[in-house]
C-alpha positions in Angstrom: 0.0 0.0 0.0 1.3 3.5 -0.9 0.4 6.8 0.7 1.4 10.4 0.6 1.8 12.5 3.8 1.0 16.1 3.3 2.5 18.5 5.9 1.5 21.8 4.4 -1.1 23.0 1.9 -0.7 26.4 0.1 -2.2 28.2 -2.8 -0.6 27.6 -6.2 1.9 30.2 -7.5 3.4 30.8 -10.9 6.4 28.7 -9.9 3.9 25.7 -9.7 3.0 26.1 -13.4 5.5 23.4 -14.3 3.3 20.7 -12.7 0.3 21.7 -14.9 2.2 21.2 -18.2 1.2 18.1 -20.3 4.1 15.7 -20.7 5.5 15.1 -24.2 4.3 11.8 -25.7 7.2 10.4 -27.6 8.1 6.9 -28.6 11.5 5.5 -27.4 13.0 6.0 -30.9 11.8 9.6 -31.0 13.4 10.3 -27.5 16.7 8.7 -28.7 16.6 10.8 -31.9 15.9 14.0 -30.0 18.7 13.3 -27.5 21.2 12.4 -30.2 20.4 15.7 -32.0 20.9 17.5 -28.8 24.4 15.9 -28.5 23.5 13.6 -25.7 24.5 10.0 -25.6 26.9 8.0 -27.7 26.8 7.2 -31.3 26.0 3.6 -32.0 29.2 1.7 -32.6 27.7 -0.2 -35.5 26.7 3.0 -37.2 30.2 4.4 -36.7 31.7 1.3 -38.2 29.3 1.3 -41.2 30.1 5.0 -41.8 33.8 4.3 -41.7 33.5 1.7 -44.5 30.7 3.3 -46.5 32.9 4.3 -49.4 35.3 1.3 -49.4 35.4 -1.0 -52.4 36.2 -4.7 -51.9 38.1 -7.1 -54.1 36.0 -10.1 -53.0 32.3 -10.7 -52.4 30.8 -11.7 -49.1 30.2 -15.2 -50.4 33.9 -15.6 -51.4 35.0 -14.3 -47.9 32.7 -16.8 -46.2 34.0 -19.7 -48.4 37.6 -18.7 -47.4 36.6 -18.8 -43.7 35.2 -22.3 -44.0 38.4 -23.6 -45.6 
């Protein structure tokens, strides 16, 4: 069981306006995107790796590489 103990009751002031604001309704991916744009958080390591090799050209295909690994 949960309860709240109230020690003092006063009239609301302008400083209390924060509590009457409606919260933002964002999905998890929208929150992450907003935080990344604000410079918070780390860049996904896989995204960094993919970006590093985005303009690379390869002499072999993925299939050839996998065959070589099996040998």
